[in-house]
C-alpha positions, 0 to 999 in steps of 0.5 A, a space after each residue: 521442473 527439471 533442475 538442468 533447465 534452471 540456471 543458478 539465479 545468484 550468478 552475476 546480476 539477478 534479473 529479479 531486481 529488474 522486476 523490482 524496478 518495474 514494481 517500483 515504477 508502478 508504486 511511484 505512478 499508481 499508488 503514489 498518485 491515487 493514494 498519496 496525492 488524494 488529500 490535496 484535492 479535498 479542500 479545493 474540490 469541496 470549496 469549488 463544488 460545495 460538497 461536505 468533507 465527509 461526502 467527498 471523502 467517500 470517493 476514496 472509500 469507493 476506491 478502496 472498496 473497488 480495490 478490495 473487490 479485485 484483491 479478493 479475486 486476485 488469487 484466482 485471476 493470477 492462476 487463470 491469467 498472466 499477472 503481467 496482462 492483469 497489471 497492464 489493464 490496471 494501468 489503463 483503468 487507473 489512468 482513465 479514473 484520474 482523467 475522468 475526475 477532471 471532468 466531474 461536477 457531480 459527486 456521483 461522477 467522482 464515485 463512478 471514476 473511483 471505481 476505475 481508479 480502485 480497480 486499477 490500484 488493486 490490479 497493479 500494486 499491493 496484491 499482484 506485486 506481493 505475489 510476484 516479489 514472493 515468487 522471485 525472492 526467498 532470501 532478501 524478500 523483505 528488502 525486495 518488498 521494501 524497495 518495491 513498495 518505497 515507490 509509494 513514497 517516491 511518487 508522493 514526494 514527486 507528485 504532491 508538489 506537482 499536483 499542488 502547483 497545478 491546483 494553485 496556478 491552474 485548477 484542480 481539474 487540470 491537476 487530475 488530468 495531468 496526473 492521469 496522463 502521467 499514470 498511463 505514460 510511465 507505467 505501460 512501457 515499463 511493465 511491457 519491458 521489465 515485468 515477469 511473473 516468476 523466475 521459471 519463466 526466464 529459466 531461473 530459480 528464486 533468489 535464495 534457492 539452491 539449484 535443486 528441483 527437490 529444494 524448490 518442490 519442498 519449499 513450494 508446498 509448505 503452508 496451508 490452503 485458504 480454506 483451512 486458514 480462514 477456519 483458524 482464529 489466528 487468521 481473523 486476529 491477524 486480519 483485524 489487526 491489519 484492518 486497523 493498520 489501514 484505518 489509521 493509515 488512510 484516516 491520517 493520510 487523507 486529511 493531513 493537508 486539510 488539517 495543516 491548513 485548518 491550524 494556520 499553515 499555507 497550502 504550499 507548506 502543507 504540500 511540502 510537509 506531505 512531500 518531505 514525509 513521502 521522502 522519509 517513506 522512501 527510506 522507511 520502506 527500505 529500513 523496514 524491509 531490513 529490520 524485518 529481515 534482521 530481527 524478525 516479524 515480532 520485533 519489526 511490528 513493535 518497532 513500526 507500531 511505535 513509529 505510528 504512535 509517535 507520528 499520530 501523537 505529534 499531530 496533536 501538537 502540530 501547531 509547533 514546528 518541532 512536532 511537524 518534524 517528529 510527524 514527518 520522520 515517525 509517520 514517514 516510517 510508520 506509514 510504511 506498515 500498510 504495504 510491507 507488513 501484510 505481505 510479510 505476516 501472511 507468508 510468515 504465518 501461513 507459508 507459501 503453499 497457497 500464498 497468492 490466494 491467501 494474500 489476495 483475500 487478506 489484502 481485500 479484507 484489509 482494504 476495508 480499513 482503507 475504505 473506512 479510514 478517510 470516511 471515519 476521519 471526515 465524520 469525526 471532523 464533521 461531528 467535533 468541528 476539528 481533527 483532535 478527536 480523530 487523532 486521539 482515536 487513532 492513538 488508541 487503535 494503534 496500541 490495539 493493532 500492535 497487540 493483535 498482530 503480535 498475538 497472531 504471530 505468536 499463535 502462528 509460531 506455536 501452531 507452526 501452520 506454515 509447516 503443515 
């Protein structure tokens, strides 16, 4: 790469912010719908079709497993195909999956459509966007990731009341259909117009690099390869901690609406809580990006882990309105952990040399937690006849999760893996 062919990326408006905007829309429409609206459908679908909650909750397990499989190969796919084209295919698959739910009467059709939804989710959001944003930003990477991933909260805030309104006034089938169409019409045009994989495609440097080809080269080779990373105990300590993040996140998120209606709140109130909570997520993503940029990963993990703990603790007292407020605020911030932390921690520990491959594998393995979370909560509910056992379990797992991630960061800094 010749320096005279690369313009200074920080003169005037930086085009990377348009890429952030495209990623934001993907998170709003795909992640915000597939991930953050799913809990609204558990009760109406199971009551209408006679499935058990644990049986129906497995449909999200299929989504997560499908997302995990595609994330596992995303690093290799990104080297072989243009990420923009991969994302476009993912948008179509996610839309088809949700439209397919609207016609499902068998649990196996739900599982089949969940394969499409899961592949679409994996091809459009966390792993590809982590790679793209890391390509475009060196400085302000935490902020850029926060702005991008806050779309999950925006989508949840927008689409939860819409989905709930359609369920109550029409049917859950109509709600799935409308959401599937929204995915298709909002994402494809934005990706075609604004998405670019890396700044060099536009003759630019990443944000934070000086106009020097030597600087770009030196920074691009820091780190270790996937084969070396997975041989370290640091990698597996980190991965187990990150898996616990998604077990907790999906184990809680998928059952909020059912839990609140079980303890006496109306479906409309439950949907409003989820929607407001998603509003807090919007601010939480920006806040976490800022916190991680300013105080570093270790203190950032402690801060967000505390929010997760307080949010889950508040659920045990959710029959009282003050506890609902605590839940909305703390869980809104803490729930951001699953999207922002894996990307930042992976880069912090292992560097940029083989980042696309490592983060793809990390996200794939971490999604095992997402596959397990909802099903674990459903099983604990069926076993105990309520959600108290699940919430207490997640309090313990939160403490373990924070400890494991901090250990991986400390060991990674000591070994200085990313400087290899």
